C-alpha positions as CSV (number, residue, x, y, z in Angstrom):
1,M,18.7,2.3,0.3
2,A,16.2,3.5,2.8
3,R,12.7,4.3,1.7
4,R,10.9,7.2,3.1
5,C,7.3,8.0,3.1
6,L,6.5,11.0,0.5
7,N,4.1,12.4,2.8
8,C,5.8,12.5,6.0
9,E,9.2,11.7,5.1
10,I,9.4,8.9,7.9
11,R,11.7,6.0,7.3
12,K,10.7,3.7,10.2
13,G,8.0,1.6,9.6
14,M,8.3,1.2,5.7
15,T,7.5,-2.3,4.2
16,R,8.0,-3.6,0.8
17,F,5.2,-5.5,-0.7
18,E,4.5,-7.7,-3.7
19,D,1.7,-9.2,-5.5
20,E,-0.9,-8.0,-3.1
21,S,-4.9,-7.3,-4.0
22,F,-6.8,-4.3,-3.2
23,A,-10.6,-4.4,-3.3
24,I,-12.8,-0.9,-3.8
25,D,-16.1,-1.0,-2.4
26,H,-18.6,1.5,-3.7
27,A,-22.4,2.1,-4.0
28,G,-22.8,-1.7,-3.8
29,E,-20.1,-2.4,-6.7
30,T,-16.7,-4.0,-6.1
31,A,-13.6,-3.4,-8.0
32,R,-10.6,-5.7,-7.2
33,I,-7.1,-5.0,-8.3
34,D,-4.5,-7.8,-8.2
35,G,-0.7,-7.8,-8.5
36,L,0.3,-4.5,-6.7
37,S,3.7,-4.1,-5.5
38,G,5.4,-1.2,-3.9
39,V,6.3,0.2,-0.5
40,A,3.9,1.5,2.2
41,L,3.8,2.5,5.9
42,R,3.0,-0.7,8.1
43,S,0.5,1.2,9.8
44,L,-1.7,1.5,6.7
45,W,-2.6,-2.3,6.9
C-alpha cells in the first residue's frame, strides 16, 4: 500500500524508517528520543 503525507498528500518521496533517534535542543538542555519508527518524507532529513 502506498503511503501518503498527511499534510500535502504526496506519495512520492515517502520513506519508512525504523529505530531512529531524535534529539531536541532547547535553552541549553538536550533531550534524546531513541527507537522511533514510522514513515516520513525524505526531504525532512
